[in-house]
C-alpha positions in Angstrom: 14.9 -1.7 -10.6 12.5 -1.3 -7.5 10.7 1.3 -5.8 10.3 0.6 -2.0 7.8 2.6 -0.2 7.9 2.5 3.6 5.7 3.8 6.1 7.5 3.8 9.6 7.0 5.5 13.1 8.7 9.0 13.3 10.7 7.8 16.4 12.3 5.0 14.3 13.1 7.1 11.4 16.9 7.7 12.4 17.3 3.9 13.2 15.9 3.2 9.6 18.3 5.9 8.0 21.4 4.3 9.7 20.5 0.6 8.9 19.7 1.5 5.2 23.2 3.3 4.8 24.8 0.2 6.3 23.4 -1.8 3.5 24.6 0.8 0.7 21.3 2.5 0.1 22.4 6.3 0.3 19.6 8.1 -1.3 15.9 8.1 -0.6 13.1 10.8 0.0 10.8 11.1 2.8 7.8 13.0 4.0 5.9 13.6 7.1 2.3 12.2 6.8 -0.6 11.5 8.6 -2.9 8.4 8.3 -5.5 6.2 9.8 -4.6 2.9 11.2 -6.2 -0.2 12.9 -5.7 1.0 16.4 -9.1 1.8 18.0 -8.4 3.0 21.2 -6.3 6.0 22.7 -3.1 5.8 24.6 -3.3 7.0 28.5 -0.5 9.0 29.4 -0.5 10.3 33.1 -3.8 9.8 33.4 -5.0 11.5 30.2 -6.6 9.7 27.1 -4.8 10.7 23.9 -6.7 10.1 20.6 -4.7 7.8 18.1 -7.0 8.2 15.3 -4.7 10.5 13.4 -1.3 8.6 13.4 1.9 10.7 12.9 4.1 8.6 10.5 7.2 9.2 8.1 6.9 8.1 4.2 10.1 6.9 2.7 10.3 6.6 -1.2 13.3 4.5 -2.3 14.4 3.5 -5.7 16.9 0.7 -5.8 18.8 -1.6 -8.2 17.2 -5.2 -7.7 20.5 -6.6 -6.1 19.5 -3.9 -3.2 15.9 -4.7 -2.7 16.2 -7.7 -0.1 19.0 -5.9 1.8 16.9 -2.7 1.7 13.7 -4.3 3.0 15.5 -6.2 5.7 17.1 -3.3 7.2 13.6 -1.2 7.2 12.0 -4.4 8.8 14.8 -4.8 11.4 15.2 -1.0 12.1 11.5 -0.5 12.2 10.1 -3.0 14.2 8.9 -2.6 17.9 6.6 -5.5 17.7 3.5 -3.3 18.5 0.5 -2.3 16.4 1.5 0.6 14.2 5.0 -0.3 13.2 4.1 0.3 9.6 4.1 -1.1 6.1 6.5 -1.6 3.0 5.3 -1.6 -0.5 7.2 -2.8 -3.4 6.9 -2.0 -7.1 8.7 -2.3 -10.3 10.1 0.7 -12.1 10.5 0.6 -15.9 12.8 3.3 -16.6 14.9 5.9 -14.9 16.8 8.9 -16.2 19.6 11.0 -14.9 18.6 14.7 -16.0 22.0 16.2 -15.6 23.5 13.7 -17.9 20.6 12.1 -19.7 22.0 8.5 -18.5 19.2 5.9 -18.3 18.9 2.6 -16.5 20.7 1.3 -13.7 23.7 3.7 -13.6 21.3 6.5 -12.8 20.8 5.3 -9.3 24.5 5.5 -8.6 
């Protein structure tokens, strides 16, 4: 099992959610987060400069069977990309064990 953590633009959340559903990833958790990025300048909108030092993003936490790792990552990459600085990051780590609390099942069956 793999844990996929993605930090994406809030404006891309619905596109990423739909892309994940299309590849069979139907359960994940998410949070609104604020972070600091590499962008050094503010954005100018209608003549007013807005600070971008604190960046509003959405953090997704997804645990999938190994078979779903690549489809899930590709779905996020395609749906979240704008080609601009600040599109986000994806981190992948191993999950050693999982348990379904209701039935005490363990392993891959807990993710269905």
